[in-house]
C-alpha positions as CSV (number, residue, x, y, z in Angstrom):
1,M,-6.9,8.5,21.6
2,D,-10.1,6.6,21.5
3,D,-9.2,3.4,19.5
4,A,-12.7,2.9,18.1
5,A,-13.1,6.5,17.0
6,L,-9.6,6.4,15.5
7,R,-10.6,3.3,13.4
8,R,-13.7,5.1,12.2
9,V,-11.8,8.2,11.2
10,R,-9.1,6.2,9.4
11,G,-11.7,4.1,7.5
12,R,-13.5,7.3,6.4
13,M,-10.3,9.0,5.2
14,A,-9.2,5.8,3.4
15,S,-12.5,5.7,1.5
16,A,-12.2,9.4,0.4
17,V,-12.0,10.1,-3.3
18,Q,-8.8,12.0,-2.9
19,P,-6.4,13.0,0.0
20,P,-7.0,16.3,1.8
21,W,-5.7,19.4,0.0
22,L,-3.5,20.2,3.1
23,H,-1.7,16.9,2.8
24,A,-0.8,17.5,-0.8
25,E,0.5,21.0,0.0
26,V,2.6,19.7,2.8
27,A,3.9,16.9,0.6
28,R,5.0,19.5,-2.0
29,R,6.7,21.6,0.6
30,M,8.5,18.5,2.0
31,A,9.6,17.5,-1.4
32,D,11.3,20.8,-1.8
33,R,13.6,19.7,1.1
34,L,14.7,16.5,-0.7
35,P,17.8,18.1,-2.2
36,I,19.5,18.1,1.2
37,I,19.9,14.3,0.6
38,L,23.2,14.0,-1.3
39,R,22.8,10.4,-2.3
40,A,19.8,9.6,-4.5
41,P,17.6,7.0,-2.9
42,R,17.1,3.7,-4.7
43,T,14.0,2.6,-2.8
44,V,11.5,5.0,-1.1
45,I,9.1,3.7,1.5
46,D,6.0,5.9,1.3
47,W,4.6,5.1,4.8
48,Y,1.3,6.9,4.7
49,A,0.6,6.4,1.0
50,A,-3.2,6.4,1.1
51,D,-3.7,9.8,2.7
52,G,-0.2,11.3,2.2
53,A,-0.7,12.6,-1.4
54,S,3.0,12.0,-2.0
55,A,3.1,9.8,-5.1
56,E,3.6,12.6,-7.6
57,P,6.0,14.7,-5.5
58,L,8.1,11.6,-4.9
59,R,8.0,10.5,-8.5
60,A,9.2,14.0,-9.6
61,A,11.9,14.3,-7.0
62,C,13.2,10.7,-7.2
63,P,12.4,9.5,-10.7
64,R,14.7,6.5,-10.6
65,A,13.7,5.2,-7.2
66,A,11.4,2.3,-6.6
67,R,8.5,3.2,-4.4
68,V,6.9,1.0,-1.7
69,A,3.6,2.3,-0.7
70,V,2.4,1.6,2.8
71,D,-1.2,2.3,3.9
72,L,-2.1,4.1,7.1
73,G,-5.5,2.6,7.7
74,D,-4.8,-1.0,8.4
75,G,-1.0,-1.2,8.1
76,G,-1.3,-2.8,4.7
77,A,0.5,-1.6,1.6
78,A,-0.9,-0.5,-1.7
79,A,0.9,-0.4,-5.0
80,A,0.9,3.0,-6.6
81,Q,-0.1,2.9,-10.2
82,P,1.2,5.8,-12.4
83,P,-0.9,7.2,-15.2
84,W,-1.4,4.9,-18.3
85,W,0.8,7.2,-20.5
86,S,3.7,7.3,-18.0
87,P,6.9,5.3,-18.7
88,Q,6.8,4.4,-15.0
89,R,4.1,1.8,-15.8
90,W,6.7,-0.3,-17.6
91,R,9.2,-0.3,-14.7
92,P,9.1,-3.2,-12.3
93,A,7.2,-2.4,-9.2
94,S,7.5,-3.8,-5.7
95,P,4.5,-6.1,-4.8
96,P,2.3,-4.6,-2.1
97,M,2.8,-6.0,1.4
98,P,1.6,-5.2,4.9
99,A,3.9,-2.8,6.8
100,D,4.7,-5.3,9.5
101,T,5.9,-7.8,7.0
102,L,8.3,-5.4,5.2
103,P,11.8,-6.9,5.5
104,A,14.4,-5.1,7.6
105,A,16.4,-2.4,5.7
106,A,13.8,-2.4,3.0
107,G,14.5,1.2,1.8
108,D,17.0,4.0,2.0
109,L,14.5,6.8,2.3
110,L,11.4,6.6,4.5
111,W,8.9,9.3,3.8
112,A,5.9,9.7,6.2
113,N,3.6,12.6,5.4
114,M,0.8,13.8,7.7
115,G,0.1,10.5,9.5
116,L,2.1,10.5,12.7
117,H,-0.5,12.6,14.5
118,W,-3.0,9.6,14.1
119,C,-0.7,7.3,16.1
120,A,-1.5,6.8,19.8
121,D,2.2,5.7,20.4
122,P,4.5,7.8,18.1
123,L,7.6,6.2,19.6
124,A,6.4,2.7,18.6
125,E,5.7,4.0,15.1
126,M,9.2,5.5,14.9
127,R,10.7,2.2,15.9
128,R,8.8,0.5,13.0
129,W,10.4,3.1,10.7
130,H,13.8,2.4,12.1
131,R,13.4,-1.4,11.4
132,V,12.6,-1.0,7.7
133,L,15.1,1.7,7.0
134,A,18.6,0.7,5.8
135,V,21.7,1.8,7.6
136,D,22.6,5.3,6.5
137,G,19.1,5.7,5.3
138,F,17.2,9.0,5.6
139,L,13.9,9.7,7.3
140,M,11.6,12.6,6.4
141,F,8.2,13.1,8.0
142,A,5.7,15.8,8.5
143,T,2.9,16.0,11.1
144,L,0.7,18.4,12.9
145,G,2.0,20.2,16.0
146,P,0.3,21.7,19.0
147,G,0.0,25.1,17.4
148,T,-2.7,23.6,15.1
149,L,-6.3,24.9,15.7
150,E,-5.3,27.0,18.7
151,S,-8.1,29.5,18.0
152,L,-10.7,26.6,17.7
153,R,-9.6,25.2,21.0
154,A,-9.9,28.6,22.6
155,L,-13.4,29.0,21.1
156,Y,-14.6,25.6,22.4
157,A,-13.2,26.5,25.9
158,S,-14.9,29.9,25.9
159,L,-18.2,28.1,25.2
160,G,-17.7,25.4,27.8
161,W,-17.3,22.6,25.3
162,P,-14.7,19.8,25.5
163,S,-11.7,19.9,23.2
164,P,-12.4,19.6,19.5
165,H,-9.5,17.2,18.9
166,A,-7.0,15.0,20.6
167,P,-3.7,16.7,21.7
168,F,-0.8,17.0,19.3
169,V,2.8,16.2,20.3
170,D,5.4,19.0,20.5
171,M,8.2,18.9,18.0
172,H,10.9,18.8,20.8
173,D,9.3,15.7,22.2
174,L,9.2,14.1,18.7
175,G,12.9,14.8,18.4
176,D,13.6,13.1,21.7
177,M,11.5,10.1,20.5
178,L,13.6,9.9,17.3
179,V,16.7,9.4,19.4
180,Q,15.0,6.8,21.7
181,A,14.0,4.9,18.5
182,G,17.6,4.7,17.4
183,F,17.9,7.6,14.9
184,A,20.8,9.9,14.7
185,D,21.2,13.7,14.1
186,P,17.5,14.5,14.2
187,V,16.6,18.0,12.9
188,M,13.1,19.4,13.7
189,D,11.5,22.5,12.4
190,Q,8.0,23.9,11.9
191,E,6.0,26.4,10.0
192,T,2.5,27.8,10.4
193,L,0.0,27.7,7.5
194,T,-3.2,29.8,7.9
195,L,-6.1,28.7,5.8
196,S,-9.2,30.7,5.2
197,W,-12.6,29.7,3.7
198,A,-15.6,31.5,2.2
199,D,-17.8,30.6,5.1
200,S,-18.1,28.4,8.2
201,A,-19.7,25.5,6.4
202,A,-16.7,25.2,4.0
203,L,-14.4,25.4,7.0
204,L,-16.2,22.5,8.8
205,A,-16.2,20.4,5.6
206,E,-12.4,20.9,5.3
207,L,-11.9,19.9,8.9
208,R,-13.9,16.7,8.4
209,S,-11.7,15.8,5.4
210,L,-8.7,16.1,7.7
211,G,-10.1,13.6,10.2
212,G,-12.2,13.8,13.3
213,N,-12.2,14.1,17.1
214,V,-10.7,11.0,18.7
215,D,-10.1,12.6,22.1
216,P,-11.6,10.2,24.8
217,A,-12.9,13.3,26.7
218,R,-14.9,14.6,23.7
219,F,-18.6,15.2,23.9
220,P,-20.1,11.7,24.2
221,G,-23.3,12.1,22.3
222,L,-24.6,13.4,19.0
223,R,-24.7,17.1,18.4
224,T,-27.9,18.9,17.3
225,P,-28.5,21.2,14.3
226,R,-28.9,24.0,16.8
227,W,-25.4,23.3,18.2
228,R,-23.9,23.3,14.7
229,D,-25.6,26.7,13.9
230,A,-24.1,28.1,17.1
231,L,-20.7,26.8,16.1
232,C,-20.9,28.3,12.6
233,A,-22.0,31.7,14.1
234,A,-19.1,31.6,16.5
235,L,-16.6,30.8,13.7
236,Q,-17.8,33.7,11.6
237,P,-19.6,36.4,13.5
238,A,-21.8,38.7,11.5
239,G,-19.8,41.2,9.5
240,A,-16.5,39.4,10.1
241,D,-14.0,38.5,7.4
242,R,-13.5,35.0,6.0
243,P,-13.1,32.5,8.8
244,A,-9.5,31.2,9.2
245,L,-7.6,28.6,11.2
246,A,-3.8,28.1,11.7
247,F,-2.1,24.7,11.3
248,E,1.4,24.1,12.7
249,I,3.3,21.8,10.4
250,V,6.2,20.0,12.1
251,Y,9.0,18.6,9.9
252,G,11.5,16.0,11.0
253,H,14.6,14.6,9.5
254,A,17.1,12.0,10.8
255,F,19.5,9.2,9.8
256,R,19.5,5.6,10.6
257,P,23.0,4.9,11.9
258,A,24.9,1.6,12.0
259,P,24.1,-0.3,15.2
260,R,26.6,0.2,18.1
261,P,26.3,-2.6,20.6
262,R,27.5,-2.0,24.1
263,L,30.5,-4.1,24.7
264,A,30.7,-6.2,27.9
265,A,32.3,-9.5,28.9
266,E,29.5,-11.1,26.9
267,T,27.7,-9.0,24.2
268,Q,24.7,-10.2,22.3
269,V,23.9,-8.6,18.9
270,D,20.8,-9.1,16.9
271,L,21.6,-11.0,13.6
272,E,20.1,-8.2,11.4
273,D,22.1,-5.6,13.4
274,M,25.3,-7.7,12.8
275,R,24.6,-7.8,9.1
276,S,24.1,-4.0,9.1
277,I,27.5,-3.5,11.0
278,L,29.3,-5.7,8.5
279,R,27.7,-4.0,5.5
280,S,28.6,-0.5,6.8
281,G,32.3,-1.6,7.4
282,S,32.1,-0.8,11.1
283,R,33.8,-2.9,13.8
284,P,31.6,-4.2,16.6
């Protein structure tokens, strides 16, 4: 990904009045999966809080859990304020803090909705999740997969244009990364959502709300109104039905197991890992 373009996209999304509709829909669908967790979480880390549209689904699904909101844009955290009439306002809330200063084992559910596809190094991001998740804690995340915008990529290729977006990571590769990051029992699945719009202009406005093109090989200059007219015509030929695009939503679930240091004549164990081993009752 182009780092400068990525910062611009993140800044624009962070300044939006509200998160994208697709993010809210995916958060609702992911919340429907929360019953698979048998133990109610006490602290939920909402990793992509600014754009994840997850505050209400999490509050409804985990009403007794404290929520730590972490922002995507700059790694900072933002405290989520419930409505003025909600009893949640009188519950003690965790103070906001940057993601990198969150203590180890800060929560027992890490929820990351629709932000991983904006990470140039997904494995490094997963390792950050692993650090702040408690032993036996549960990870749930959703992201875009390579089946997203396939028809748009094909359209750009047929017209001889560079790709309209940076590549998305396949769910099997994401599952392998979870294991490399230290998670156990990863489960990956996906579904395809097809969205349609009244016209091409509405389609392009929705795509802009979802981000932008951060592919280093994208067209390097500004596009003209003539080019935009050509794109709109290609997206919705004369007499065609409503323009539509498919989005592959990838869901991932995994546990954070107790550390298992490799034994040798001399074995070194991180202090925090040793605390986790002792808390879990395991023998090093």
